[in-house]
C-alpha positions as CSV (number, residue, x, y, z in Angstrom):
1,M,-31.6,-4.4,-28.0
2,G,-31.7,-5.4,-24.2
3,A,-28.9,-4.3,-22.1
4,E,-27.3,-7.5,-21.6
5,T,-27.2,-8.6,-24.9
6,A,-25.3,-5.0,-25.9
7,V,-22.7,-6.5,-23.3
8,K,-22.0,-9.3,-26.1
9,A,-23.1,-7.4,-29.6
10,Q,-21.8,-4.0,-28.9
11,V,-18.2,-5.0,-27.6
12,T,-15.8,-3.5,-29.4
13,E,-12.3,-4.8,-30.2
14,L,-9.8,-1.6,-29.6
15,R,-6.4,-1.1,-31.2
16,A,-3.7,-1.7,-28.0
17,V,-1.6,1.9,-28.3
18,E,1.1,-0.5,-26.4
19,G,1.4,-2.8,-29.6
20,D,-0.2,-5.7,-27.8
21,R,2.7,-6.5,-25.8
22,Y,0.9,-7.3,-22.5
23,M,-2.6,-7.2,-23.7
24,S,-4.6,-8.1,-26.5
25,R,-8.0,-8.5,-28.2
26,T,-8.9,-5.1,-25.7
27,R,-12.7,-4.7,-25.7
28,Q,-14.9,-2.7,-23.7
29,L,-17.6,-5.1,-21.3
30,T,-19.8,-2.6,-19.8
31,F,-22.1,0.1,-21.9
32,D,-25.1,0.8,-19.2
33,G,-24.9,2.8,-16.9
34,R,-22.6,6.6,-16.3
35,R,-20.1,4.7,-15.0
36,N,-18.9,1.0,-14.2
37,G,-15.3,0.2,-12.3
38,E,-13.8,-2.0,-9.9
39,A,-14.2,-5.4,-11.1
40,Y,-13.2,-8.6,-9.4
41,F,-13.0,-12.5,-11.5
42,S,-15.3,-15.3,-9.9
43,P,-13.2,-18.1,-8.7
44,D,-13.6,-20.2,-12.2
45,G,-13.5,-16.8,-13.7
46,S,-17.1,-17.1,-15.7
47,K,-18.2,-13.5,-14.2
48,L,-16.6,-10.8,-12.6
49,I,-18.7,-8.5,-9.7
50,F,-18.4,-4.8,-9.7
51,S,-19.4,-1.7,-8.7
52,G,-22.1,0.5,-11.1
53,E,-23.8,3.6,-11.2
54,R,-27.2,2.7,-13.2
55,E,-30.1,2.2,-11.1
56,P,-32.9,4.8,-12.2
57,G,-33.8,6.2,-8.4
58,N,-30.0,6.2,-7.0
59,P,-27.3,8.1,-8.3
60,F,-24.6,6.2,-6.1
61,F,-22.4,3.0,-6.8
62,Q,-24.3,-0.2,-6.5
63,T,-23.0,-3.9,-7.2
64,Y,-23.3,-6.5,-9.6
65,I,-22.4,-9.3,-11.3
66,L,-21.5,-10.1,-15.0
67,D,-22.0,-13.0,-16.6
68,L,-18.9,-12.8,-19.0
69,E,-20.3,-16.1,-21.2
70,T,-24.0,-15.1,-21.7
71,G,-23.5,-10.8,-21.2
72,D,-26.5,-11.2,-18.8
73,S,-25.9,-8.8,-15.3
74,W,-27.5,-8.4,-12.1
75,R,-27.6,-6.5,-8.7
76,V,-26.6,-7.8,-6.0
77,S,-26.9,-5.4,-3.3
78,P,-30.0,-4.0,-2.2
79,G,-29.9,-1.4,-4.2
80,M,-30.1,1.6,-1.4
81,G,-27.8,4.0,-0.1
82,M,-24.3,3.3,-1.4
83,T,-21.9,0.3,-2.7
84,T,-18.2,-0.3,-3.0
85,C,-15.2,-2.9,-3.0
86,A,-17.3,-6.3,-3.7
87,Y,-16.3,-9.7,-4.2
88,F,-16.5,-13.2,-4.7
89,Q,-15.9,-16.1,-2.0
90,P,-14.2,-18.7,-3.5
91,A,-15.5,-22.2,-2.6
92,S,-18.7,-21.0,-2.4
93,L,-21.9,-19.6,-3.6
94,R,-21.2,-16.2,-1.7
95,V,-19.9,-12.4,-2.1
96,L,-19.5,-9.5,-0.1
97,F,-19.6,-5.8,-0.2
98,A,-19.5,-2.5,1.5
99,S,-23.2,-0.9,1.5
100,S,-24.5,1.7,3.6
101,H,-27.8,1.2,3.0
102,L,-28.4,0.8,6.6
103,D,-27.7,4.8,6.9
104,P,-30.7,6.5,8.5
105,E,-29.6,9.2,6.2
106,A,-29.5,7.4,2.9
107,D,-32.8,8.7,1.7
108,A,-32.0,12.1,2.4
109,K,-28.3,12.2,0.1
110,V,-30.0,10.0,-2.6
111,Q,-32.2,13.1,-2.9
112,A,-29.1,16.0,-2.2
113,E,-27.1,14.3,-5.0
114,F,-29.9,14.5,-7.5
115,E,-30.0,18.3,-6.5
116,R,-26.2,18.7,-6.8
117,R,-26.7,17.4,-9.9
118,E,-29.0,19.2,-11.1
119,T,-27.1,22.6,-10.8
120,Q,-23.6,21.3,-10.9
121,G,-23.4,18.8,-12.9
122,H,-21.8,15.1,-13.2
123,N,-18.5,15.4,-12.0
124,R,-15.7,13.8,-14.0
125,Y,-14.0,12.7,-11.0
126,L,-15.6,11.6,-7.8
127,G,-14.1,12.0,-4.4
128,W,-14.3,8.6,-2.2
129,N,-17.2,8.2,0.4
130,Y,-16.3,7.7,3.4
131,N,-19.6,7.3,4.7
132,P,-19.5,6.1,8.4
133,H,-22.0,4.4,8.1
134,Y,-20.4,1.7,5.4
135,D,-20.4,-1.9,6.7
136,V,-19.4,-5.2,5.3
137,F,-22.0,-7.3,4.1
138,S,-22.0,-11.0,2.5
139,S,-24.7,-12.7,0.1
140,N,-25.8,-15.4,-2.4
141,R,-24.7,-14.1,-6.0
142,D,-28.5,-13.2,-6.1
143,G,-28.3,-10.8,-3.6
144,S,-30.3,-13.0,-0.8
145,D,-29.7,-14.2,2.8
146,L,-27.8,-11.0,2.9
147,G,-25.6,-10.7,6.5
148,R,-23.7,-7.9,8.1
149,L,-20.1,-9.2,8.7
150,T,-19.3,-5.7,11.0
151,D,-21.2,-3.6,13.1
152,T,-18.6,-1.3,14.3
153,P,-18.9,2.9,14.2
154,G,-17.2,4.2,11.2
155,Y,-16.4,3.4,7.6
156,D,-15.9,-0.5,6.7
157,A,-15.2,-1.2,3.5
158,E,-12.2,-2.3,1.0
159,A,-13.0,-5.5,2.1
160,A,-11.5,-9.1,-0.1
161,Y,-11.7,-12.8,0.8
162,S,-8.5,-14.4,0.8
163,H,-7.9,-17.2,-1.8
164,N,-8.7,-20.1,0.7
165,G,-12.0,-17.8,1.5
166,R,-11.4,-18.4,5.2
167,M,-10.0,-14.8,6.3
168,I,-11.5,-11.2,5.1
169,V,-8.8,-8.1,5.0
170,L,-10.7,-5.0,4.8
171,C,-10.1,-1.0,5.3
172,S,-11.6,0.7,8.5
173,I,-11.5,4.0,10.7
174,R,-13.5,2.0,13.8
175,D,-10.9,3.4,15.5
176,A,-11.1,6.8,15.7
177,Y,-14.7,6.3,17.2
178,P,-16.1,7.2,19.5
179,L,-15.0,11.3,18.0
180,D,-15.4,12.5,21.7
181,K,-12.3,10.9,23.0
182,L,-10.2,12.7,19.9
183,T,-8.0,15.8,21.4
184,P,-9.0,19.1,19.7
185,D,-6.2,18.5,17.2
186,Q,-6.7,15.0,16.6
187,R,-10.7,15.9,15.6
188,Q,-9.7,18.5,13.3
189,A,-7.7,16.4,11.4
190,F,-10.5,13.6,11.2
191,D,-12.8,16.6,10.0
192,D,-10.2,17.6,7.1
193,K,-8.8,14.3,6.8
194,P,-11.0,11.3,8.3
195,E,-9.1,8.6,5.6
196,N,-5.5,9.5,8.0
197,F,-7.4,7.5,10.2
198,A,-8.1,4.2,7.9
199,E,-6.2,1.0,9.1
200,L,-6.0,-2.4,8.1
201,Y,-7.7,-5.2,9.4
202,L,-7.6,-8.9,9.5
203,M,-11.3,-11.4,10.0
204,N,-12.7,-14.2,9.7
205,A,-14.8,-14.8,7.0
206,D,-17.9,-14.8,9.3
207,G,-16.4,-11.6,10.9
208,T,-15.2,-13.4,13.8
209,E,-11.9,-12.2,15.6
210,Q,-11.7,-9.0,13.8
211,R,-8.3,-7.4,15.0
212,R,-6.3,-4.2,13.6
213,L,-2.8,-5.3,11.6
214,T,-1.7,-1.5,10.4
215,D,-1.0,1.3,12.9
216,W,0.5,3.9,10.7
217,P,0.2,8.3,10.4
218,G,-2.0,8.2,7.0
219,Y,-4.6,6.1,4.9
220,D,-4.2,2.4,4.8
221,G,-6.7,0.6,2.1
222,G,-7.4,-1.9,-0.9
223,P,-5.9,-4.9,0.6
224,F,-5.5,-8.1,-1.3
225,F,-4.3,-11.6,-0.1
226,S,-1.0,-12.8,-2.1
227,P,-2.0,-16.2,-4.0
228,D,-0.3,-18.3,-1.2
229,D,-2.6,-16.2,1.6
230,T,1.0,-15.9,3.4
231,R,1.4,-12.2,2.9
232,I,-1.4,-8.5,1.9
233,V,-1.2,-5.7,-0.6
234,W,-2.2,-2.3,0.3
235,R,-2.0,1.3,-0.7
236,H,-0.3,3.9,1.7
237,F,-1.4,7.2,0.8
238,D,0.6,9.5,3.5
239,E,-0.9,12.2,5.9
240,G,-1.3,14.8,2.6
241,G,-3.2,12.7,0.4
242,M,-1.5,13.1,-2.5
243,L,1.1,10.5,-2.1
244,A,0.5,7.3,-2.1
245,D,3.3,3.6,-3.0
246,V,2.3,-0.4,-2.7
247,Y,3.0,-2.5,0.4
248,T,3.2,-5.8,1.0
249,M,3.2,-7.4,4.7
250,K,2.7,-10.9,6.3
251,V,-0.7,-11.8,7.5
252,D,-0.1,-10.8,11.1
253,G,1.5,-7.5,10.1
254,T,4.3,-8.1,9.9
255,D,7.9,-8.1,7.3
256,R,6.5,-4.6,6.0
257,R,7.9,-3.8,2.5
258,R,7.5,-0.9,0.4
259,L,7.5,-1.9,-3.7
260,T,7.4,1.2,-5.2
261,D,8.8,4.8,-4.8
262,F,7.2,7.5,-7.3
263,S,6.7,10.0,-5.1
264,S,3.4,10.1,-7.2
265,M,-0.2,8.2,-6.4
266,S,0.9,4.6,-6.8
267,W,-2.0,2.3,-5.2
268,A,-4.7,-0.7,-5.9
269,P,-2.3,-3.2,-6.2
270,F,-3.4,-6.7,-7.0
271,Y,-1.5,-9.8,-7.8
272,H,-1.2,-12.1,-10.6
273,P,-2.2,-16.1,-9.8
274,S,1.2,-16.7,-10.6
275,G,2.6,-15.2,-7.3
276,D,5.8,-13.5,-9.4
277,Y,4.4,-9.7,-9.5
278,L,1.6,-7.5,-9.3
279,V,-0.4,-4.6,-10.3
280,F,-0.8,-1.5,-10.1
281,T,-2.2,2.0,-10.8
282,T,0.1,5.1,-10.8
283,N,0.0,8.9,-12.0
284,K,3.3,9.8,-12.5
285,H,3.2,11.0,-15.9
286,G,0.8,12.9,-14.5
287,F,-2.3,14.2,-12.0
288,D,-5.1,13.0,-13.9
289,N,-3.2,10.7,-15.9
290,F,-3.4,7.0,-14.4
291,E,-1.7,4.0,-16.0
292,L,-1.3,0.3,-15.1
293,Y,2.2,-0.6,-14.4
294,L,3.9,-4.0,-13.2
295,V,6.2,-4.7,-10.2
296,D,8.0,-7.5,-8.7
297,V,6.7,-8.6,-5.8
298,A,9.3,-8.5,-3.6
299,G,10.0,-4.5,-5.2
300,H,13.5,-4.8,-6.5
301,G,13.3,-3.8,-9.7
302,E,12.0,-1.2,-11.5
303,P,8.3,-0.9,-11.9
304,V,7.2,-1.8,-16.0
305,R,5.1,0.0,-17.7
306,V,1.6,-1.7,-19.1
307,T,-0.6,1.2,-20.8
308,H,-0.2,4.1,-22.6
309,T,-3.6,5.7,-23.2
310,P,-4.7,9.4,-21.7
311,N,-6.6,9.8,-18.5
312,F,-7.5,6.7,-16.7
313,D,-6.4,3.2,-16.3
314,G,-6.4,1.5,-13.2
315,M,-8.1,-1.6,-10.4
316,A,-6.9,-3.6,-12.5
317,A,-7.4,-7.5,-11.7
318,F,-6.5,-10.8,-13.3
319,S,-8.5,-14.0,-13.7
320,P,-7.8,-16.8,-11.5
321,D,-6.2,-18.4,-14.5
322,G,-3.7,-15.6,-15.3
323,K,-4.3,-15.4,-19.3
324,R,-6.9,-12.4,-18.6
325,I,-6.9,-9.0,-17.2
326,C,-9.9,-6.4,-16.4
327,W,-9.9,-2.7,-15.1
328,T,-11.3,0.5,-15.3
329,S,-10.8,2.8,-17.7
330,T,-12.0,6.4,-19.5
331,R,-11.0,5.3,-22.8
332,T,-14.5,5.7,-23.5
333,S,-16.3,8.1,-26.2
334,S,-18.4,9.8,-23.3
335,G,-15.5,10.2,-21.0
336,L,-16.8,7.9,-18.2
337,S,-15.2,4.8,-16.7
338,Q,-16.5,1.6,-18.0
339,L,-15.0,-1.8,-17.9
340,F,-12.8,-3.4,-20.2
341,I,-11.0,-6.9,-20.6
342,A,-7.4,-8.5,-22.4
343,K,-5.8,-11.7,-22.7
344,W,-2.6,-11.3,-20.8
345,N,0.6,-11.9,-21.9
346,H,2.2,-13.7,-18.8
347,E,5.5,-14.8,-20.1
348,A,6.6,-11.7,-21.7
349,A,5.1,-9.6,-18.7
350,L,7.2,-12.2,-16.4
351,A,10.3,-11.0,-18.9
352,A,10.3,-7.8,-18.3
353,V,9.9,-8.0,-15.0
354,R,12.6,-9.9,-14.5
355,Q,14.4,-7.6,-16.8
356,A,14.0,-4.5,-14.8
357,P,16.7,-2.4,-13.6
358,P,17.3,-2.3,-10.0
359,R,15.2,-0.4,-7.8
360,G,17.0,2.6,-5.8
361,E,17.2,1.5,-1.7
362,T,14.3,3.1,0.1
363,G,13.1,3.1,3.5
364,D,9.7,3.7,5.2
């Protein structure tokens, strides 16, 4: 049986631990490769674009598309270096993703990772890689006509299109460069945690008119547009890197609002297409136990818990019609991450969000 056929033939129905209140007909989508995750729907809801660790000659993530109707999947990215954070462009047949394939040391880093795994094994948890050679690229859905959208020193990644397809929001560490401009204390801080220099930027879909939106100690990343493209939601980590909360702001960087205050790691927010609430990931229930939660778009109510399974459930995204949800989970026999999909009960979710008790007043 072929790998792609397995997506259809080997799909297994799972009984939802949470009693199917919000999610039903939960099933595993991906089986190929050691890890798969971070998936987002195409504008018509028929496909997913995601990150997968499945290339025989490359231990790092590459970008793939999965056709939900046929079960076929294919690689979009060049296959070299690392890739992350892919997204479909609305009203277009193009996609974007971040890639480090132009890193002159890409091959050496691949070999070094293979050698590390031979002696240390495969890490269960992978730290995020802020490769300074990451840039944002655009291509056709088959990987052809690859074009570079960012060309600045430092990490450029975590990009997403607006719903009208005209803008891109992204995360960048570009303003830390050149590193020799930093003071000794700043350089030490950069060497310890380069992500604390990460800020959000906005640009046109063709990469022009790049401008900075945030200027705040700590890591700002993982941004997405609201359904009406008037606001941006993102994750903000404190400088220690262990605490994060979900924030929104207008697309010009004004009117910053905090939506969560769990004193834990709350991140990976994504709007429901209704615009009434968003889903996010948090480890409120334990350092290694990430669960999905909902919160209203203004952050007035206490967040509502969605999943109740051990280990990791996170990086969720809704289909454009709001009737399905896809997320990354380690609820697998191997304990490694794979993609899951379920039918979404918007009415139950909306009722729960509206009935949630008020959230305590918090400041920035």
